[in-house]
N, C-alpha and C positions, 0 to 999 in steps of 0.2 A: 858367803855369810853376810848378812846385812849389816851394813855399818850403821851404828847408832850414834847419832850426833848429840853432843852434850849440850847443844845450844838450845835455849828455851824459846818458845813462841812468844811474840809480843803480847803484852797484857792489853786487855780491852779496858778503855777508860770508861769509868762509870761516873756519871755526873754526880756531883755532891748535892747535899741538901740546899735547897734555895734559901738565899739570904732574906732575912726579914726586911721588909720595906722600912725605909727610913721615915720616921714620922715627920709630918710637915710641921711648919712652924705653928700651925694652929692646932696641932694636935695636943690634946690634954686640955684644950680650952673648952670651956662650956659655950655652947652657942648662945649668943645674945638673943635678946628678944627680936624677932623679925628676921633672924638670920636663917639662910637656907640650910637644910641638913646636908651633910656631906654626901657626895655621890658615891655609890658603890662602883667599884670598877666594873666596866661592861664586859660581859662574857663574850668570848670571840664567836662571830657568826660566819657561816659560809657565804660566799659571794652569790648574789641573786642574778638569774638570767635576764637578758635585755628583753623588754616587752614593747611591741609596736602598737601604739595607741591610734585609733581612727578619729578623724575630725568630727565635729558635731554635724548631724544630718539636717538640722533645722534651717540653715541658710538655703540648702538645695531644695528642700520641700517648699520653702517660701517661693523660690524661683519657678518651680514646676506649677505650683498653685496659681501664681500670677500669670503664667502663660496660658493655662487652661481657662482661667477667667477671661482673659482677652479673646481666646477663640470662641468661648461661649457668647461673649458680648457681640462678636462679629456675626455669629450665627443668628443671634437674636435680632440684631439690626436688619440683617438680610431677610430674615423671616417676616419681620414687620414690613419691609419694603415690598416683598412679594405678595403677602396676604392682605396688606392694608393700603399702603401708599399706591402701588402699581398693580393692584389685584386685577383690575379690569383689563389692563394691557396684556398681562401674562396669560390671563384666561382666554383672551381673544387669540393670542398666538397659539396656545395649546389647542384651541378649538380648530384653528386653521390647519394645523398639522395633523390633527386627529381625524377631522371630518372632511369628507370629500362630497362633491355634488356634481350632477350634470343634468343636462336638459332631457326631458322626456318628449321626443318628437311626436307630434300629433299625427294621426293617421290621415293622409291626404284623401280628400273626397274623390270619388270616381267620376268619370265622364262617360255618358252613354248616348246612344242615338235615340230617336223618337220612340223606338219600341223597347228600350231598355237593354239593348245589346251593348256590351262593354266596349268602349273605344280607348279608354285610358283607365288603368286600375293600379292599385298598390299591393305589393307582396312583402312578406317578412324579409327583413334585411338587418345587418349589423354595422354599426360604426365601429371600427377597429381603433381603440384608444390605448393609451399608455400613461403610466406614472413615471416621469423621468427621474425622480429621486430613487427609484428602485433599480437603476442601472449603473449607479456610481460605484466606486471602489469599496466604499464602506459597506455596501449591501452585498455585492457579488464577490468581493475580495480579489477582483481582476481590474485591470486598467481599461480594457477594450470591450467592456460590456455593450455599449451601443453599436460598436462595429460588428460584433458577433451577431447581435439580435438583428441588425439591419440586413446582414448577409443571408440570414434564415428567412426573413420576411419578404424581401424584395421580389423573389420569384413568385411568391404566393399573391402578393398584392399588386404585382406588375408595376412596381415603382423603382426609381433609381435608388441605389444604396446610399449615396451622399445625401439625398433628400431626407431619407429615414434617419440617418445619423444626426443631422441637424435638429430634427424634431426630438430625438431621444436624448440629445445633449444640448438643451436650449441655453441661451445666454442667462436667463433667469434660473438660477439654481434651485429656487424655492418653488418653481412651477410644478404642480402636481398632476396636471391633466393636459394632454395633447391628443389630437385626432390624427391618426396615421392614414386612415382611409375611410371614406364615406360610403355608406350603402353597399356594403359587400353582401354576397349571397350567403345563405347558411352553409353552403358547401366550403366557402372560403374560411369561415370561422371554425368549421369542424376540422379542417386541415391544421389550423393554428393550434386548436385545442389538443389534437392528437400529438403534435409536435411538442407542446408544453408538457404533456403527461410523460412522453418518452424522455424528455430532459430531466424532469423531476425524479423519475425512477432511476436514472443513471446518476444524478447528483446524490441520491440516498445510498447508493451502493459504492459510489466513488467520492470520497470526501474532497477531493481536489477538483471536482467538476461543478461548475455553477449553472444553475437554471437561468439562462440569460432571457428567457421569455416570461419569467414570473411576473413581470410588471406589465405585460400585455393583457388588456381587457377588452370587452365588447359591450356596446350599449345597444339594446334592441331598438330598431327603427323600421322604416319601410323603404321600398325602392319602387319607382315608377316604371310601369310596364305598359306597352301598347300592343295588345294582342294581335292587331291586324297589320302590324308592320308599318309601312309607309302609307296606308290608307288614311285619308283625311289629315295627313300630317301638317299640312298648311293651316288647317283649321285649328287643330289641337295644340300645335307648338310643342314644347318640350319642358322638362324640368332640369335645371342646372345643378351643378355639384353641391350647392348650398341648399338644395331642396326647394328653390323658388322657381316660379314659372319664368321661362326664358323667351317665350313667344307664344302667339295664338291665344286661345282660350285659357291655357295654363297661365299666361302672364295677366291677361285681361281680368280674370276672376281669381287670381292668386290668393287674395285675402279670404275669399269665401271658401275656396278649396283647401287652403292650408290648415284651417282650424287654429287652435291655440295651444302652443307647447306647454308641457308641464315641467315640474321640477322635482328632483329627489335628492336628499342629503342624508348621508349615513356615516357611521364611524367605520374606520377601516384599520387594518393591521396587515402589513406585508402585502398590500394590494388586494386584500380580501375584506369583504364585509363582515363586521362583527355582529352576529345575529342576536347576542344578548343585550346589545345597546340599541335603544330606540332610533328610528329614522323618521324624517319628515318628508311628506310627499304631497305635491300638488298635481292631481291627475290632469293628463292632457285632454283637450276637448277636440274630438275628431272634426274634420272638415265636412262641408256639405257636398252632396252629390249634385252634379249638374247634368241636366237632360237637354240635349241639343235638338234642334228641328231636323237634323240630318237624318236621311234614311240610308243605312249602311249599304243596302243592295244597290240603290240608285247612285250612291257615291262611288261604288266599285265600278259600275257601268260607265260612269262619266270619266272616271280616272283611267280606266282601261282604254276607252275610245280615244281620249286626247293623247295619251302616251303613244299609242300606235301611230296616230297621224303626225305627231311631232317627230318621231323617228323616221317615218316614211318620207316626210318633206324635208328632213335634216334641218329643222327650224331651231331657233334659239329657245323658244318656250311656247307654251299654250295653256289656255285655261277654259274650263266649262263651268257654267253656273246653272242650276236647276232650281226653279222657284215656284212655290204654289201661288198662283195668280190671285186667289181669293184672300188669303191670309197674309201673304208677304213672307211666309216661312221659307227659308232656304232649305231645299231638300238635298242639294249636293253643291260642293264648291271644290273643283278638282284642278290641280296644277301639275304641269310636267315640264321639266323634270322636277322630282320631289326629293324627299330624304326620309330616312328611317330614324325616327326619334329614339329608337332603342339602342342605336349605335351612331352617335353624333361624330365619332372619330372618322367616319367615312363620308360624312355629309359635307357638301360644299356650301360655303357661306352665302353664295349667290342664290341657292335654292332653298334656304332654310326659312324664308318668310312665306307670306301669302300673296303671290304675284297677282292674283285676281283682284286684290284690294290695294296693293302697293304700287302696282305699275300704272303710270299715266300715259296714255297713247291717244292718237287722233283716230276717231272711230270710223271715219269715212262714211260710206253710203247708208249704213244702218242708222245714222243720225238724220236721214232725210225724212224719217217718219215724223219727227218733231216739227220739221218745216211744214210738212203736209198737214199736220194737226193744227198749226197756227193758221194756215190758209183756209182750211175748212171751218175752223171755229170762228174766224173773223168774217166769214161769208164772203170772201172775195173770189171763191171758185168752188166748183163741185167736181165730183169724179168724171163728169162727162165734159168739163170745160176743155175747149180746144187749145192746144199749145203747139205752136210751130217751132220746131227745134232745128236750127241750122247746124252745120258741121263745126263751125267756129263762132264764138261770140266775143266781141270787143267790149270790155268794161274798164274804164280808166285807162291804165297803161298796160293792161294785160289782155292776153288772148286765151280764152278758155275753150276747152274741148271735152268730149266724152271719152270713155275708155277705148272706144273703137271709132275709126273714121266711118262716116256714113253720109248718105245724101240727106237732104232736108227731111226730117221726120215730121209727120203730121199726127201727133199724139194727143190723147186726152190726158187730163191730170192723172187719171189712173194708169195710163200708158207710161207717163213720165216716171212714176214710181216703179212700175213692173219692169221697165227697161233700165232703170237706175240712171237716168239722164242728169248729168250735172248741169247742163245748159238749161234744160227744162225747169229744174229746181230754182236756178237763179231767176229765170223769168217769172216763176210762180210766186216766189217770196218777195220779188220786187213790187208786187201789188198790195203788200201789206201797209204801205204808207204812201202819201203823196210824193215824199222825197225818199231817197235811199237811206238817209239818216233816220227818218221816221220809221221806215220799214225795219231797220236794224233794231230800233228800240222795241218794237212789238215782238220781234223774233226773240230778242234777248229775254223778254219777260216770260215767254213760254219755255225757253230752255232752263231758266231758273225754276219754274214750277215743276218741271220734270226732274229736277234734282241735280242739274249740272252746276259745277262750282261749289258744291256743298258736300259735307260728309254724308254718308248713307244712313247714319244713325246706329250703326252696328257697334260703334265705339272700339273698333278693333285696332290693336297695336300696329302702328306704321301705316295706317290707311291714308291714301291721298285723296283730297277733294277734287283733284283735277285742276284744269286751268280754263277759266272763262273770264276773259277781260270784259270790262264794262264797255258798252257800245261806243262811247266817246273815244275809247282807246283802240278801237278796231283800225287796223291799217286799211289802206285802199284795197289791198288784196283780200284781207279778212272779211270785208263787207260782203264779198261774193263767194268766198270759200267756206265760211262757217255754215251757210245753209246746206251744204252737202258734206259736212263733217270733216273739213280740214281747217286748221287754225284754232281748234278747240280740242282740249284733252279731257279724257274721262278714265275711269277705271271700269273693269269688267261688270262689277256689281251695279254700277250706275246705269250701264247700257242694258242690262237685264231688267232693271227696275222700270225703265222707260216702256218696254214691251209689256211688262206686267200691268203697268198702269192703263194702257190701252185695252189689254184683255179683261181688266176689272172694270170696264165701263167708264174709264176716264178718271178713276180715283186712285191716287197713289197711296199704297200702303207701305209705311216705313219697313224695310226689310228687317227680319229678325233671325237670329241664329240659336237662341236660347229659349226653350219652351218652359223651363221652371227649374227649381232646386228642391232638393230633399235634405232636411237638416238631420243632425245626429238623432233626433227624436223620431225620425221617420215621416215626419209631416211634409207633404208636397206643397210647395208654394209656386203657383204659376207665374210666369213672367208678366210684366205689365202689358196691356194691350198696346200695339203699335199705333202711332199717329197716322191719321188718314187726312189726305188733302185732295180736293177735287181739282183737276188740271184742265180737263176739257169735258164737255157735255157727253152724256151717254150716246147721244145720236152721232156725234162726231167720232167717238170711239168705235161704234158699230160700223160706221162707213169706212174708217181706216182698216178695220179688221177685214172687210170685204176687198179693199184695195190690196191688202197684203196677201190675200189669197191668190190674187192675180200673179204675184211674183213667183209663186210655186206651181200653180196649176196651168197658167197660160203657156203655150208652146214658145212664146217669145220672152217669157220671164227669165230671170237670172237665177232663180232658186229651184229649178225643177229636181235637182238631186235630193231635195229634202222631202220629197213626197212620201207619205206614209199610206199604204193601202188601207181603205176603210175609214180614214180619218181626214177631216178637212184641216188643212195646215195653213197658218198665216205666218209669213216670214219675210225677211229681207236680207239681202247679201251686202257685203261691204269689203272694198279693197282700197286701202288708204296708203298714201306715202307715209313711211315710217321714219321717225326721227331716231337716229342712232344715239343711244344714251352715252356713248363714249366720245363722240365727236360733236354732237348737237346738230348735225346736218342730216338731210334726208338721205336714207340708205335702206333699200329693201322695202318691204310692204307689211302692213297689218291686215291679215285676211280675217274675215268674220262672217258670222251668220247668227241672226236673231229671229225669234218667232215664238208663237204659242200654238197650242192645240187642246181640244178641237176648236176650230175657228168659230164655230157657232155657239159653243158652250165652253169657253176657255177654262182650262184646269191647270195646265202646266206651262211655264215659260222656260225655254232653253237658250242660252247664249254661249257661243263658242267664239274664240279668237286665237289665231296662231301668229306668232311674231317672226318675221324674217324667214319664210320658207325659201330654201335654196335648191330644192330638188323637186322637179315636176312643176305643176301649175301653182301660181300664187293667188289665183282669184278666189274670193271668199266662197262663192257658190260652189266651186269645184273641190275645195279641200275641207271646208267647214260645213258645207251642206250635208255630206255624208255622216259627219260626226253628230250633227244636229239630229238627223234621222235615227241614228243608232241609239242615241241616248233618249230621245223623245219616245221612241217606240218602246223601249224598256221601261221608261217611267210610267207611260200610260197603262201598260200591262200590270206592272207592280201595284199601281194604285187602283187597278181594276176599273179603269175609266172605259165605259162602253163606246163602241164605235159610232161614228156620225150617221144619223138616219138619212137626212136629205142631202142631195148633192148641192154644191155651191152654185149660186146664180152669178154667172160670169158678167163682169163689167167690161165695156168696150176698152180696147187699148189704143186704137188709132181711129182716125176719121178720114174720110176722103175730102180732099180740098175742093 
């Protein structure tokens, strides 16, 4: 049973009624005038949450505005500087970077022979160029752009890689144009283009590949070509890497042949021309064509003949000149050994000139014809004049002799020339004056009129005028050696001109090698007529021609190997002591033969000389006589010169004492 407690639960206290507030002291009082009304007790309010208040944005806006204002002011100032103050300077810089220009090479004029056959011409070619700024890291995203490009181009251009790298990475970083290789064939440029295309395709498919040849370009130009190889190379010369004549006619007439280069300037982007932007171009003016007096076929015959004889005689060199006796025009001028102007890398510097005009040598007995001309013209002797020729002749402190020992010869003046007697020539020229000094003065005047000691008038680069001292300067020896061709030096053209003068009736016609020029308009301008000078009378010239026939036709003459069946031939042999150009002393011989044909109606002069023959004979009649015959025979047939009708009237060679 549940026990019930008798204890009561505690009572809950209930608050009593609130006490009335105690009236203040002022309670019950009336408010006086101006007194504030009594405040009512404020009702109890709940506590308000804390609020975060933002600062005022105005200061920050002022700062931003000020900064923007300063930036805009800077832009405005810079804009004024660029567009107003330094406008021209920046425009020039922009133009320089945007526009590129290069020279348009003028087409070089051609060189032909007298019949229009090409001897030197120009074909299409390209200058391989580059823009170095397109090979830097900024453009290619690689550091070795020039090296990679050089490695690809070197085998194609045949150049050293280091050389190409230096061109592609020049010291001047702003350089926009360099020439990598001049005058390359279209095949070379095609190789480069194909390689560029392959690299461009690879770069498109592979983002990490750079087209290192993008900056390689080509400028159309022309390349000099010599269709006949080494034929007439000594006359033509060559064109150097800069496109200028380096020798021969190419150098002599370079300004005429070269024409005038043009210019082109265009806007570019990435190494390519921008077609929508205009370009400026000054067209190139082509060079003039030059027509020479040379006959290609005769030149070939002369070059072939002298080359064979030089090889057979194992000589240092040789030359042959063929000249039209009437006009002075040079039909051939051949040198051996020569060179091929198409490939100068294989040419010897010793053979790259024109030795026929540049070599000065003592002519020997071929010069005796000038001594005889003086004797005949001065009327101190005739072809029949008797000349007693001893085996030795004392003059001054020297003892003179002929090429061979002989008993006393009883020769005519004609015989002296036919047998090429040194002693007989000394005796004959001694009659030109009452004293030896006076005789020397007379002989000197004739030598000068024949062209010795003077330039030929061809104006050829490197030509020598020879050596002919004034008579007052002749040594005791020269007073007697100059009459027979020792102690005086000439070039081969001067020697040929002497015989052409006799063949032309005693009138010297200045040699010429250019017939005329043809300008870009196609108009032909003939060359100026050559200067003519009378040296001896027509009578003297005719007499000399008959005497020279004796040299070839007479059984006792020295030039019998120069005979040509059907033609009368006038000629003279020469064998002179040779001055070694290295030591300045006599060593070896200069062998020569000079003459013209037909002797009765001269048309062609041929002169041949061979220096320092070391195999076989060294006499001019033996080694140059056959060359003369071969070349003269070919020239007469080429020019269709009819054979001689009447036989020669022989002059006496000797007399009975």
